[in-house]
LUMLO-813792 format. One record per residue (C-alpha): chain; x, y, z; residue number from 0; residue in one letter. Coordinates in Angstrom, 2 decimals. Layout:
N
<site><chain>A</chain><xx>X</xx><yy>Y</yy><zz>Z</zz><n>NUM</n><res>A</res></site>
...
//
This chain:
246
<site><chain>A</chain><xx>54.46</xx><yy>77.06</yy><zz>20.67</zz><n>0</n><res>X</res></site>
<site><chain>A</chain><xx>50.69</xx><yy>77.35</yy><zz>20.80</zz><n>1</n><res>X</res></site>
<site><chain>A</chain><xx>48.68</xx><yy>74.22</yy><zz>21.58</zz><n>2</n><res>X</res></site>
<site><chain>A</chain><xx>45.25</xx><yy>73.16</yy><zz>20.32</zz><n>3</n><res>X</res></site>
<site><chain>A</chain><xx>42.38</xx><yy>72.06</yy><zz>22.56</zz><n>4</n><res>X</res></site>
<site><chain>A</chain><xx>38.71</xx><yy>71.27</yy><zz>21.88</zz><n>5</n><res>X</res></site>
<site><chain>A</chain><xx>35.42</xx><yy>72.20</yy><zz>23.54</zz><n>6</n><res>X</res></site>
<site><chain>A</chain><xx>31.83</xx><yy>71.54</yy><zz>22.44</zz><n>7</n><res>X</res></site>
<site><chain>A</chain><xx>29.64</xx><yy>74.16</yy><zz>20.80</zz><n>8</n><res>X</res></site>
<site><chain>A</chain><xx>26.72</xx><yy>74.61</yy><zz>18.43</zz><n>9</n><res>X</res></site>
<site><chain>A</chain><xx>26.26</xx><yy>76.50</yy><zz>15.15</zz><n>10</n><res>X</res></site>
<site><chain>A</chain><xx>23.93</xx><yy>79.11</yy><zz>13.66</zz><n>11</n><res>X</res></site>
<site><chain>A</chain><xx>21.23</xx><yy>78.41</yy><zz>11.13</zz><n>12</n><res>X</res></site>
<site><chain>A</chain><xx>19.66</xx><yy>80.44</yy><zz>8.33</zz><n>13</n><res>X</res></site>
<site><chain>A</chain><xx>16.53</xx><yy>80.58</yy><zz>6.22</zz><n>14</n><res>X</res></site>
<site><chain>A</chain><xx>15.56</xx><yy>82.13</yy><zz>2.92</zz><n>15</n><res>X</res></site>
<site><chain>A</chain><xx>12.57</xx><yy>84.02</yy><zz>1.66</zz><n>16</n><res>X</res></site>
<site><chain>A</chain><xx>11.10</xx><yy>85.67</yy><zz>-1.45</zz><n>17</n><res>X</res></site>
<site><chain>A</chain><xx>11.58</xx><yy>89.44</yy><zz>-1.89</zz><n>18</n><res>X</res></site>
<site><chain>A</chain><xx>8.11</xx><yy>90.18</yy><zz>-0.53</zz><n>19</n><res>X</res></site>
<site><chain>A</chain><xx>8.94</xx><yy>88.13</yy><zz>2.57</zz><n>20</n><res>X</res></site>
<site><chain>A</chain><xx>12.39</xx><yy>89.67</yy><zz>3.15</zz><n>21</n><res>X</res></site>
<site><chain>A</chain><xx>11.63</xx><yy>91.29</yy><zz>6.48</zz><n>22</n><res>X</res></site>
<site><chain>A</chain><xx>9.90</xx><yy>88.20</yy><zz>7.91</zz><n>23</n><res>X</res></site>
<site><chain>A</chain><xx>12.61</xx><yy>85.80</yy><zz>6.75</zz><n>24</n><res>X</res></site>
<site><chain>A</chain><xx>15.42</xx><yy>88.08</yy><zz>7.93</zz><n>25</n><res>X</res></site>
<site><chain>A</chain><xx>13.81</xx><yy>88.36</yy><zz>11.36</zz><n>26</n><res>X</res></site>
<site><chain>A</chain><xx>13.59</xx><yy>84.57</yy><zz>11.54</zz><n>27</n><res>X</res></site>
<site><chain>A</chain><xx>17.27</xx><yy>84.14</yy><zz>10.67</zz><n>28</n><res>X</res></site>
<site><chain>A</chain><xx>18.37</xx><yy>86.85</yy><zz>13.09</zz><n>29</n><res>X</res></site>
<site><chain>A</chain><xx>16.32</xx><yy>85.24</yy><zz>15.87</zz><n>30</n><res>X</res></site>
<site><chain>A</chain><xx>17.97</xx><yy>81.88</yy><zz>15.16</zz><n>31</n><res>X</res></site>
<site><chain>A</chain><xx>21.42</xx><yy>83.49</yy><zz>15.21</zz><n>32</n><res>X</res></site>
<site><chain>A</chain><xx>20.63</xx><yy>85.25</yy><zz>18.51</zz><n>33</n><res>X</res></site>
<site><chain>A</chain><xx>19.51</xx><yy>81.98</yy><zz>20.11</zz><n>34</n><res>X</res></site>
<site><chain>A</chain><xx>22.64</xx><yy>80.22</yy><zz>18.93</zz><n>35</n><res>X</res></site>
<site><chain>A</chain><xx>24.87</xx><yy>83.11</yy><zz>19.99</zz><n>36</n><res>X</res></site>
<site><chain>A</chain><xx>23.40</xx><yy>83.02</yy><zz>23.50</zz><n>37</n><res>X</res></site>
<site><chain>A</chain><xx>24.11</xx><yy>79.28</yy><zz>23.77</zz><n>38</n><res>X</res></site>
<site><chain>A</chain><xx>27.63</xx><yy>79.85</yy><zz>22.47</zz><n>39</n><res>X</res></site>
<site><chain>A</chain><xx>28.27</xx><yy>82.58</yy><zz>25.03</zz><n>40</n><res>X</res></site>
<site><chain>A</chain><xx>27.20</xx><yy>80.26</yy><zz>27.84</zz><n>41</n><res>X</res></site>
<site><chain>A</chain><xx>29.64</xx><yy>77.61</yy><zz>26.62</zz><n>42</n><res>X</res></site>
<site><chain>A</chain><xx>32.41</xx><yy>80.17</yy><zz>26.26</zz><n>43</n><res>X</res></site>
<site><chain>A</chain><xx>31.94</xx><yy>81.44</yy><zz>29.81</zz><n>44</n><res>X</res></site>
<site><chain>A</chain><xx>32.13</xx><yy>77.82</yy><zz>30.97</zz><n>45</n><res>X</res></site>
<site><chain>A</chain><xx>35.44</xx><yy>77.48</yy><zz>29.10</zz><n>46</n><res>X</res></site>
<site><chain>A</chain><xx>36.79</xx><yy>80.71</yy><zz>30.58</zz><n>47</n><res>X</res></site>
<site><chain>A</chain><xx>35.69</xx><yy>79.64</yy><zz>34.05</zz><n>48</n><res>X</res></site>
<site><chain>A</chain><xx>37.84</xx><yy>76.52</yy><zz>33.68</zz><n>49</n><res>X</res></site>
<site><chain>A</chain><xx>40.83</xx><yy>78.07</yy><zz>31.91</zz><n>50</n><res>X</res></site>
<site><chain>A</chain><xx>41.34</xx><yy>81.55</yy><zz>33.41</zz><n>51</n><res>X</res></site>
<site><chain>A</chain><xx>42.53</xx><yy>82.21</yy><zz>36.94</zz><n>52</n><res>X</res></site>
<site><chain>A</chain><xx>39.86</xx><yy>84.82</yy><zz>37.77</zz><n>53</n><res>X</res></site>
<site><chain>A</chain><xx>41.05</xx><yy>85.23</yy><zz>41.36</zz><n>54</n><res>X</res></site>
<site><chain>A</chain><xx>43.95</xx><yy>87.28</yy><zz>39.97</zz><n>55</n><res>X</res></site>
<site><chain>A</chain><xx>41.79</xx><yy>89.44</yy><zz>37.69</zz><n>56</n><res>X</res></site>
<site><chain>A</chain><xx>40.68</xx><yy>92.81</yy><zz>39.07</zz><n>57</n><res>X</res></site>
<site><chain>A</chain><xx>40.83</xx><yy>94.91</yy><zz>35.87</zz><n>58</n><res>X</res></site>
<site><chain>A</chain><xx>40.08</xx><yy>93.75</yy><zz>32.32</zz><n>59</n><res>X</res></site>
<site><chain>A</chain><xx>40.67</xx><yy>95.72</yy><zz>29.13</zz><n>60</n><res>X</res></site>
<site><chain>A</chain><xx>38.29</xx><yy>94.48</yy><zz>26.44</zz><n>61</n><res>X</res></site>
<site><chain>A</chain><xx>39.43</xx><yy>95.55</yy><zz>22.97</zz><n>62</n><res>X</res></site>
<site><chain>A</chain><xx>36.35</xx><yy>96.05</yy><zz>20.83</zz><n>63</n><res>X</res></site>
<site><chain>A</chain><xx>34.09</xx><yy>95.02</yy><zz>23.68</zz><n>64</n><res>X</res></site>
<site><chain>A</chain><xx>30.73</xx><yy>96.27</yy><zz>24.88</zz><n>65</n><res>X</res></site>
<site><chain>A</chain><xx>29.12</xx><yy>96.80</yy><zz>28.26</zz><n>66</n><res>X</res></site>
<site><chain>A</chain><xx>26.36</xx><yy>94.37</yy><zz>27.25</zz><n>67</n><res>X</res></site>
<site><chain>A</chain><xx>28.87</xx><yy>91.51</yy><zz>26.99</zz><n>68</n><res>X</res></site>
<site><chain>A</chain><xx>30.03</xx><yy>92.06</yy><zz>30.56</zz><n>69</n><res>X</res></site>
<site><chain>A</chain><xx>26.51</xx><yy>92.56</yy><zz>31.88</zz><n>70</n><res>X</res></site>
<site><chain>A</chain><xx>25.89</xx><yy>89.03</yy><zz>30.61</zz><n>71</n><res>X</res></site>
<site><chain>A</chain><xx>28.96</xx><yy>87.67</yy><zz>32.38</zz><n>72</n><res>X</res></site>
<site><chain>A</chain><xx>28.34</xx><yy>85.31</yy><zz>35.31</zz><n>73</n><res>X</res></site>
<site><chain>A</chain><xx>28.31</xx><yy>87.40</yy><zz>38.48</zz><n>74</n><res>X</res></site>
<site><chain>A</chain><xx>31.13</xx><yy>85.46</yy><zz>40.11</zz><n>75</n><res>X</res></site>
<site><chain>A</chain><xx>33.46</xx><yy>85.99</yy><zz>37.12</zz><n>76</n><res>X</res></site>
<site><chain>A</chain><xx>32.79</xx><yy>89.66</yy><zz>36.42</zz><n>77</n><res>X</res></site>
<site><chain>A</chain><xx>35.91</xx><yy>91.68</yy><zz>37.40</zz><n>78</n><res>X</res></site>
<site><chain>A</chain><xx>35.71</xx><yy>94.71</yy><zz>39.64</zz><n>79</n><res>X</res></site>
<site><chain>A</chain><xx>36.74</xx><yy>96.96</yy><zz>36.73</zz><n>80</n><res>X</res></site>
<site><chain>A</chain><xx>36.23</xx><yy>96.49</yy><zz>32.99</zz><n>81</n><res>X</res></site>
<site><chain>A</chain><xx>37.36</xx><yy>98.98</yy><zz>30.35</zz><n>82</n><res>X</res></site>
<site><chain>A</chain><xx>35.86</xx><yy>98.46</yy><zz>26.88</zz><n>83</n><res>X</res></site>
<site><chain>A</chain><xx>37.61</xx><yy>100.13</yy><zz>23.92</zz><n>84</n><res>X</res></site>
<site><chain>A</chain><xx>35.22</xx><yy>100.44</yy><zz>20.99</zz><n>85</n><res>X</res></site>
<site><chain>A</chain><xx>35.23</xx><yy>102.62</yy><zz>17.87</zz><n>86</n><res>X</res></site>
<site><chain>A</chain><xx>31.43</xx><yy>102.80</yy><zz>17.85</zz><n>87</n><res>X</res></site>
<site><chain>A</chain><xx>30.84</xx><yy>102.68</yy><zz>21.58</zz><n>88</n><res>X</res></site>
<site><chain>A</chain><xx>28.94</xx><yy>105.29</yy><zz>23.55</zz><n>89</n><res>X</res></site>
<site><chain>A</chain><xx>31.37</xx><yy>106.50</yy><zz>26.23</zz><n>90</n><res>X</res></site>
<site><chain>A</chain><xx>30.16</xx><yy>106.11</yy><zz>29.77</zz><n>91</n><res>X</res></site>
<site><chain>A</chain><xx>30.14</xx><yy>104.04</yy><zz>32.92</zz><n>92</n><res>X</res></site>
<site><chain>A</chain><xx>27.78</xx><yy>101.32</yy><zz>34.07</zz><n>93</n><res>X</res></site>
<site><chain>A</chain><xx>27.69</xx><yy>99.74</yy><zz>37.51</zz><n>94</n><res>X</res></site>
<site><chain>A</chain><xx>26.66</xx><yy>96.09</yy><zz>37.60</zz><n>95</n><res>X</res></site>
<site><chain>A</chain><xx>26.70</xx><yy>94.65</yy><zz>41.10</zz><n>96</n><res>X</res></site>
<site><chain>A</chain><xx>30.19</xx><yy>95.22</yy><zz>42.49</zz><n>97</n><res>X</res></site>
<site><chain>A</chain><xx>31.65</xx><yy>95.90</yy><zz>39.02</zz><n>98</n><res>X</res></site>
<site><chain>A</chain><xx>32.21</xx><yy>99.14</yy><zz>37.13</zz><n>99</n><res>X</res></site>
<site><chain>A</chain><xx>32.16</xx><yy>98.88</yy><zz>33.33</zz><n>100</n><res>X</res></site>
<site><chain>A</chain><xx>33.64</xx><yy>101.83</yy><zz>31.45</zz><n>101</n><res>X</res></site>
<site><chain>A</chain><xx>33.30</xx><yy>102.28</yy><zz>27.69</zz><n>102</n><res>X</res></site>
<site><chain>A</chain><xx>35.84</xx><yy>104.52</yy><zz>25.96</zz><n>103</n><res>X</res></site>
<site><chain>A</chain><xx>35.80</xx><yy>105.33</yy><zz>22.27</zz><n>104</n><res>X</res></site>
<site><chain>A</chain><xx>38.97</xx><yy>104.33</yy><zz>20.48</zz><n>105</n><res>X</res></site>
<site><chain>A</chain><xx>40.76</xx><yy>102.09</yy><zz>18.00</zz><n>106</n><res>X</res></site>
<site><chain>A</chain><xx>41.75</xx><yy>98.64</yy><zz>19.27</zz><n>107</n><res>X</res></site>
<site><chain>A</chain><xx>44.98</xx><yy>98.89</yy><zz>17.24</zz><n>108</n><res>X</res></site>
<site><chain>A</chain><xx>45.92</xx><yy>102.14</yy><zz>19.01</zz><n>109</n><res>X</res></site>
<site><chain>A</chain><xx>43.88</xx><yy>102.09</yy><zz>22.22</zz><n>110</n><res>X</res></site>
<site><chain>A</chain><xx>43.56</xx><yy>105.17</yy><zz>24.43</zz><n>111</n><res>X</res></site>
<site><chain>A</chain><xx>44.26</xx><yy>102.98</yy><zz>27.49</zz><n>112</n><res>X</res></site>
<site><chain>A</chain><xx>47.25</xx><yy>100.75</yy><zz>28.19</zz><n>113</n><res>X</res></site>
<site><chain>A</chain><xx>46.26</xx><yy>97.06</yy><zz>27.88</zz><n>114</n><res>X</res></site>
<site><chain>A</chain><xx>49.54</xx><yy>96.03</yy><zz>29.50</zz><n>115</n><res>X</res></site>
<site><chain>A</chain><xx>48.49</xx><yy>97.73</yy><zz>32.74</zz><n>116</n><res>X</res></site>
<site><chain>A</chain><xx>45.39</xx><yy>95.53</yy><zz>33.13</zz><n>117</n><res>X</res></site>
<site><chain>A</chain><xx>45.26</xx><yy>92.10</yy><zz>34.72</zz><n>118</n><res>X</res></site>
<site><chain>A</chain><xx>43.77</xx><yy>90.56</yy><zz>31.56</zz><n>119</n><res>X</res></site>
<site><chain>A</chain><xx>43.14</xx><yy>91.60</yy><zz>27.95</zz><n>120</n><res>X</res></site>
<site><chain>A</chain><xx>40.05</xx><yy>90.17</yy><zz>26.27</zz><n>121</n><res>X</res></site>
<site><chain>A</chain><xx>38.84</xx><yy>90.42</yy><zz>22.68</zz><n>122</n><res>X</res></site>
<site><chain>A</chain><xx>35.78</xx><yy>88.73</yy><zz>21.19</zz><n>123</n><res>X</res></site>
<site><chain>A</chain><xx>35.15</xx><yy>88.59</yy><zz>17.44</zz><n>124</n><res>X</res></site>
<site><chain>A</chain><xx>37.25</xx><yy>91.68</yy><zz>16.75</zz><n>125</n><res>X</res></site>
<site><chain>A</chain><xx>40.52</xx><yy>90.53</yy><zz>15.19</zz><n>126</n><res>X</res></site>
<site><chain>A</chain><xx>38.74</xx><yy>89.48</yy><zz>11.97</zz><n>127</n><res>X</res></site>
<site><chain>A</chain><xx>37.49</xx><yy>93.08</yy><zz>11.50</zz><n>128</n><res>X</res></site>
<site><chain>A</chain><xx>40.62</xx><yy>95.17</yy><zz>12.07</zz><n>129</n><res>X</res></site>
<site><chain>A</chain><xx>41.85</xx><yy>95.14</yy><zz>8.46</zz><n>130</n><res>X</res></site>
<site><chain>A</chain><xx>44.58</xx><yy>93.57</yy><zz>6.36</zz><n>131</n><res>X</res></site>
<site><chain>A</chain><xx>47.41</xx><yy>91.31</yy><zz>7.56</zz><n>132</n><res>X</res></site>
<site><chain>A</chain><xx>49.48</xx><yy>94.30</yy><zz>8.69</zz><n>133</n><res>X</res></site>
<site><chain>A</chain><xx>46.60</xx><yy>95.61</yy><zz>10.80</zz><n>134</n><res>X</res></site>
<site><chain>A</chain><xx>45.98</xx><yy>92.14</yy><zz>12.25</zz><n>135</n><res>X</res></site>
<site><chain>A</chain><xx>49.66</xx><yy>91.96</yy><zz>13.21</zz><n>136</n><res>X</res></site>
<site><chain>A</chain><xx>49.50</xx><yy>95.35</yy><zz>14.94</zz><n>137</n><res>X</res></site>
<site><chain>A</chain><xx>46.38</xx><yy>94.34</yy><zz>16.82</zz><n>138</n><res>X</res></site>
<site><chain>A</chain><xx>48.01</xx><yy>91.09</yy><zz>17.97</zz><n>139</n><res>X</res></site>
<site><chain>A</chain><xx>51.06</xx><yy>93.04</yy><zz>19.19</zz><n>140</n><res>X</res></site>
<site><chain>A</chain><xx>48.80</xx><yy>95.29</yy><zz>21.29</zz><n>141</n><res>X</res></site>
<site><chain>A</chain><xx>47.18</xx><yy>92.21</yy><zz>22.85</zz><n>142</n><res>X</res></site>
<site><chain>A</chain><xx>50.50</xx><yy>90.42</yy><zz>23.45</zz><n>143</n><res>X</res></site>
<site><chain>A</chain><xx>51.83</xx><yy>93.45</yy><zz>25.33</zz><n>144</n><res>X</res></site>
<site><chain>A</chain><xx>49.93</xx><yy>91.92</yy><zz>28.23</zz><n>145</n><res>X</res></site>
<site><chain>A</chain><xx>51.01</xx><yy>88.30</yy><zz>28.83</zz><n>146</n><res>X</res></site>
<site><chain>A</chain><xx>47.52</xx><yy>87.47</yy><zz>30.13</zz><n>147</n><res>X</res></site>
<site><chain>A</chain><xx>45.12</xx><yy>87.53</yy><zz>27.18</zz><n>148</n><res>X</res></site>
<site><chain>A</chain><xx>42.06</xx><yy>85.83</yy><zz>25.70</zz><n>149</n><res>X</res></site>
<site><chain>A</chain><xx>41.23</xx><yy>86.27</yy><zz>22.01</zz><n>150</n><res>X</res></site>
<site><chain>A</chain><xx>38.18</xx><yy>84.70</yy><zz>20.35</zz><n>151</n><res>X</res></site>
<site><chain>A</chain><xx>37.41</xx><yy>84.63</yy><zz>16.63</zz><n>152</n><res>X</res></site>
<site><chain>A</chain><xx>35.18</xx><yy>82.59</yy><zz>14.30</zz><n>153</n><res>X</res></site>
<site><chain>A</chain><xx>36.94</xx><yy>79.78</yy><zz>12.44</zz><n>154</n><res>X</res></site>
<site><chain>A</chain><xx>37.57</xx><yy>80.54</yy><zz>8.78</zz><n>155</n><res>X</res></site>
<site><chain>A</chain><xx>36.70</xx><yy>76.99</yy><zz>7.73</zz><n>156</n><res>X</res></site>
<site><chain>A</chain><xx>33.42</xx><yy>76.55</yy><zz>9.59</zz><n>157</n><res>X</res></site>
<site><chain>A</chain><xx>30.51</xx><yy>75.51</yy><zz>7.36</zz><n>158</n><res>X</res></site>
<site><chain>A</chain><xx>28.48</xx><yy>78.67</yy><zz>8.14</zz><n>159</n><res>X</res></site>
<site><chain>A</chain><xx>29.96</xx><yy>82.17</yy><zz>8.23</zz><n>160</n><res>X</res></site>
<site><chain>A</chain><xx>28.49</xx><yy>83.64</yy><zz>11.46</zz><n>161</n><res>X</res></site>
<site><chain>A</chain><xx>28.42</xx><yy>87.31</yy><zz>10.48</zz><n>162</n><res>X</res></site>
<site><chain>A</chain><xx>26.39</xx><yy>86.61</yy><zz>7.35</zz><n>163</n><res>X</res></site>
<site><chain>A</chain><xx>24.76</xx><yy>83.24</yy><zz>8.17</zz><n>164</n><res>X</res></site>
<site><chain>A</chain><xx>26.19</xx><yy>82.16</yy><zz>4.81</zz><n>165</n><res>X</res></site>
<site><chain>A</chain><xx>26.93</xx><yy>78.44</yy><zz>4.26</zz><n>166</n><res>X</res></site>
<site><chain>A</chain><xx>30.22</xx><yy>77.38</yy><zz>2.65</zz><n>167</n><res>X</res></site>
<site><chain>A</chain><xx>31.40</xx><yy>80.97</yy><zz>2.32</zz><n>168</n><res>X</res></site>
<site><chain>A</chain><xx>35.05</xx><yy>79.89</yy><zz>2.25</zz><n>169</n><res>X</res></site>
<site><chain>A</chain><xx>34.49</xx><yy>78.05</yy><zz>-1.03</zz><n>170</n><res>X</res></site>
<site><chain>A</chain><xx>33.39</xx><yy>81.24</yy><zz>-2.81</zz><n>171</n><res>X</res></site>
<site><chain>A</chain><xx>35.77</xx><yy>83.70</yy><zz>-4.50</zz><n>172</n><res>X</res></site>
<site><chain>A</chain><xx>35.51</xx><yy>87.32</yy><zz>-3.41</zz><n>173</n><res>X</res></site>
<site><chain>A</chain><xx>33.39</xx><yy>88.38</yy><zz>-6.40</zz><n>174</n><res>X</res></site>
<site><chain>A</chain><xx>30.90</xx><yy>85.60</yy><zz>-5.71</zz><n>175</n><res>X</res></site>
<site><chain>A</chain><xx>30.70</xx><yy>86.52</yy><zz>-2.00</zz><n>176</n><res>X</res></site>
<site><chain>A</chain><xx>29.96</xx><yy>90.13</yy><zz>-2.94</zz><n>177</n><res>X</res></site>
<site><chain>A</chain><xx>27.23</xx><yy>89.00</yy><zz>-5.35</zz><n>178</n><res>X</res></site>
<site><chain>A</chain><xx>25.65</xx><yy>86.81</yy><zz>-2.66</zz><n>179</n><res>X</res></site>
<site><chain>A</chain><xx>25.83</xx><yy>89.49</yy><zz>0.04</zz><n>180</n><res>X</res></site>
<site><chain>A</chain><xx>23.90</xx><yy>91.86</yy><zz>-2.22</zz><n>181</n><res>X</res></site>
<site><chain>A</chain><xx>20.88</xx><yy>89.59</yy><zz>-1.67</zz><n>182</n><res>X</res></site>
<site><chain>A</chain><xx>21.70</xx><yy>87.68</yy><zz>1.55</zz><n>183</n><res>X</res></site>
<site><chain>A</chain><xx>23.08</xx><yy>88.81</yy><zz>4.92</zz><n>184</n><res>X</res></site>
<site><chain>A</chain><xx>21.53</xx><yy>86.89</yy><zz>7.83</zz><n>185</n><res>X</res></site>
<site><chain>A</chain><xx>18.49</xx><yy>86.62</yy><zz>5.62</zz><n>186</n><res>X</res></site>
<site><chain>A</chain><xx>17.27</xx><yy>88.21</yy><zz>2.37</zz><n>187</n><res>X</res></site>
<site><chain>A</chain><xx>18.42</xx><yy>91.77</yy><zz>1.70</zz><n>188</n><res>X</res></site>
<site><chain>A</chain><xx>18.63</xx><yy>94.15</yy><zz>-1.25</zz><n>189</n><res>X</res></site>
<site><chain>A</chain><xx>21.76</xx><yy>96.33</yy><zz>-1.40</zz><n>190</n><res>X</res></site>
<site><chain>A</chain><xx>24.07</xx><yy>97.92</yy><zz>-3.93</zz><n>191</n><res>X</res></site>
<site><chain>A</chain><xx>27.46</xx><yy>96.52</yy><zz>-4.91</zz><n>192</n><res>X</res></site>
<site><chain>A</chain><xx>29.49</xx><yy>99.13</yy><zz>-3.01</zz><n>193</n><res>X</res></site>
<site><chain>A</chain><xx>27.71</xx><yy>98.37</yy><zz>0.28</zz><n>194</n><res>X</res></site>
<site><chain>A</chain><xx>28.08</xx><yy>94.61</yy><zz>-0.25</zz><n>195</n><res>X</res></site>
<site><chain>A</chain><xx>31.79</xx><yy>95.03</yy><zz>-1.07</zz><n>196</n><res>X</res></site>
<site><chain>A</chain><xx>32.38</xx><yy>96.99</yy><zz>2.15</zz><n>197</n><res>X</res></site>
<site><chain>A</chain><xx>30.55</xx><yy>94.29</yy><zz>4.11</zz><n>198</n><res>X</res></site>
<site><chain>A</chain><xx>32.59</xx><yy>91.44</yy><zz>2.57</zz><n>199</n><res>X</res></site>
<site><chain>A</chain><xx>35.95</xx><yy>93.21</yy><zz>2.83</zz><n>200</n><res>X</res></site>
<site><chain>A</chain><xx>35.27</xx><yy>94.09</yy><zz>6.47</zz><n>201</n><res>X</res></site>
<site><chain>A</chain><xx>35.48</xx><yy>90.41</yy><zz>7.47</zz><n>202</n><res>X</res></site>
<site><chain>A</chain><xx>38.82</xx><yy>88.56</yy><zz>7.26</zz><n>203</n><res>X</res></site>
<site><chain>A</chain><xx>38.44</xx><yy>85.27</yy><zz>9.09</zz><n>204</n><res>X</res></site>
<site><chain>A</chain><xx>41.40</xx><yy>83.41</yy><zz>10.63</zz><n>205</n><res>X</res></site>
<site><chain>A</chain><xx>42.12</xx><yy>79.72</yy><zz>11.00</zz><n>206</n><res>X</res></site>
<site><chain>A</chain><xx>43.70</xx><yy>77.94</yy><zz>13.97</zz><n>207</n><res>X</res></site>
<site><chain>A</chain><xx>47.22</xx><yy>77.99</yy><zz>12.52</zz><n>208</n><res>X</res></site>
<site><chain>A</chain><xx>47.21</xx><yy>81.72</yy><zz>11.93</zz><n>209</n><res>X</res></site>
<site><chain>A</chain><xx>45.76</xx><yy>82.42</yy><zz>15.38</zz><n>210</n><res>X</res></site>
<site><chain>A</chain><xx>48.45</xx><yy>80.22</yy><zz>16.95</zz><n>211</n><res>X</res></site>
<site><chain>A</chain><xx>51.18</xx><yy>82.09</yy><zz>15.05</zz><n>212</n><res>X</res></site>
<site><chain>A</chain><xx>49.83</xx><yy>85.44</yy><zz>16.22</zz><n>213</n><res>X</res></site>
<site><chain>A</chain><xx>49.61</xx><yy>84.30</yy><zz>19.87</zz><n>214</n><res>X</res></site>
<site><chain>A</chain><xx>52.42</xx><yy>81.75</yy><zz>20.32</zz><n>215</n><res>X</res></site>
<site><chain>A</chain><xx>52.18</xx><yy>81.70</yy><zz>24.13</zz><n>216</n><res>X</res></site>
<site><chain>A</chain><xx>48.50</xx><yy>80.77</yy><zz>24.06</zz><n>217</n><res>X</res></site>
<site><chain>A</chain><xx>46.57</xx><yy>77.52</yy><zz>23.87</zz><n>218</n><res>X</res></site>
<site><chain>A</chain><xx>44.05</xx><yy>77.65</yy><zz>21.02</zz><n>219</n><res>X</res></site>
<site><chain>A</chain><xx>40.79</xx><yy>76.03</yy><zz>22.10</zz><n>220</n><res>X</res></site>
<site><chain>A</chain><xx>38.37</xx><yy>74.81</yy><zz>19.44</zz><n>221</n><res>X</res></site>
<site><chain>A</chain><xx>34.65</xx><yy>75.39</yy><zz>19.96</zz><n>222</n><res>X</res></site>
<site><chain>A</chain><xx>32.72</xx><yy>72.74</yy><zz>18.07</zz><n>223</n><res>X</res></site>
<site><chain>A</chain><xx>29.47</xx><yy>72.79</yy><zz>16.12</zz><n>224</n><res>X</res></site>
<site><chain>A</chain><xx>27.93</xx><yy>70.58</yy><zz>13.43</zz><n>225</n><res>X</res></site>
<site><chain>A</chain><xx>30.92</xx><yy>68.29</yy><zz>13.77</zz><n>226</n><res>X</res></site>
<site><chain>A</chain><xx>33.37</xx><yy>71.07</yy><zz>12.87</zz><n>227</n><res>X</res></site>
<site><chain>A</chain><xx>35.37</xx><yy>73.80</yy><zz>14.60</zz><n>228</n><res>X</res></site>
<site><chain>A</chain><xx>33.00</xx><yy>76.76</yy><zz>14.83</zz><n>229</n><res>X</res></site>
<site><chain>A</chain><xx>35.26</xx><yy>79.26</yy><zz>16.57</zz><n>230</n><res>X</res></site>
<site><chain>A</chain><xx>38.67</xx><yy>79.57</yy><zz>18.17</zz><n>231</n><res>X</res></site>
<site><chain>A</chain><xx>39.70</xx><yy>80.93</yy><zz>21.57</zz><n>232</n><res>X</res></site>
<site><chain>A</chain><xx>43.37</xx><yy>81.67</yy><zz>22.29</zz><n>233</n><res>X</res></site>
<site><chain>A</chain><xx>44.06</xx><yy>81.72</yy><zz>26.05</zz><n>234</n><res>X</res></site>
<site><chain>A</chain><xx>47.56</xx><yy>82.56</yy><zz>27.19</zz><n>235</n><res>X</res></site>
<site><chain>A</chain><xx>49.38</xx><yy>80.40</yy><zz>29.71</zz><n>236</n><res>X</res></site>
<site><chain>A</chain><xx>49.70</xx><yy>83.38</yy><zz>32.03</zz><n>237</n><res>X</res></site>
<site><chain>A</chain><xx>45.93</xx><yy>83.94</yy><zz>32.02</zz><n>238</n><res>X</res></site>
<site><chain>A</chain><xx>45.42</xx><yy>80.26</yy><zz>32.78</zz><n>239</n><res>X</res></site>
<site><chain>A</chain><xx>47.90</xx><yy>80.03</yy><zz>35.64</zz><n>240</n><res>X</res></site>
<site><chain>A</chain><xx>47.54</xx><yy>83.48</yy><zz>37.11</zz><n>241</n><res>X</res></site>
<site><chain>A</chain><xx>51.27</xx><yy>84.23</yy><zz>36.79</zz><n>242</n><res>X</res></site>
<site><chain>A</chain><xx>51.67</xx><yy>87.90</yy><zz>35.89</zz><n>243</n><res>X</res></site>
<site><chain>A</chain><xx>54.76</xx><yy>89.49</yy><zz>34.36</zz><n>244</n><res>X</res></site>
<site><chain>A</chain><xx>55.05</xx><yy>93.14</yy><zz>35.27</zz><n>245</n><res>X</res></site>
//
């Protein structure tokens, strides 16, 4: 069974503005989110430093990942090889120090590389975007094919939805979320209903129980902010101990 652990974190903030001030206010909110995201990444790397046996990790497959994420990785944790699978990624290779980061275009549910052949599978803020429950289940099965895995996702019940910088989003029915996202998405916006609907339906947040059910061999760590669980990180026992099953 999955276990639950807790680590400290912080949370994003937002601000509003009149229509004539949309661009200024949106820039302010995005800057606040970027600052908070950078602090959160530092805390997450500290968690992964403690919980993952990096000495056994030579090759990582990052489902939905980007080269920028791994360029920001602490130098002593960056694996020798990283393969990022991303639907919108620009294929190519980047050398950072002693590491080679390769981006391949593909679907994380049906990746063009074999995650089970890597030393570790990583996924950050992807599982909430893959689709309905059936798609989430398929994605989790791809990840679990490798017993060493780390999966991070925002907590469904956190007071601020991080993709939208929208407070108390979980209390709103779908129609209300769509109405709000027509005028607010990390700051003031103006968009049609179809675009707002696509934006809302493209985010399906998980809670700790669901993440634990999807990854039963993992410990679910809670990242804290504003006195609540901001995000969740499932780290498998194999990733933590360095025991690999081939």
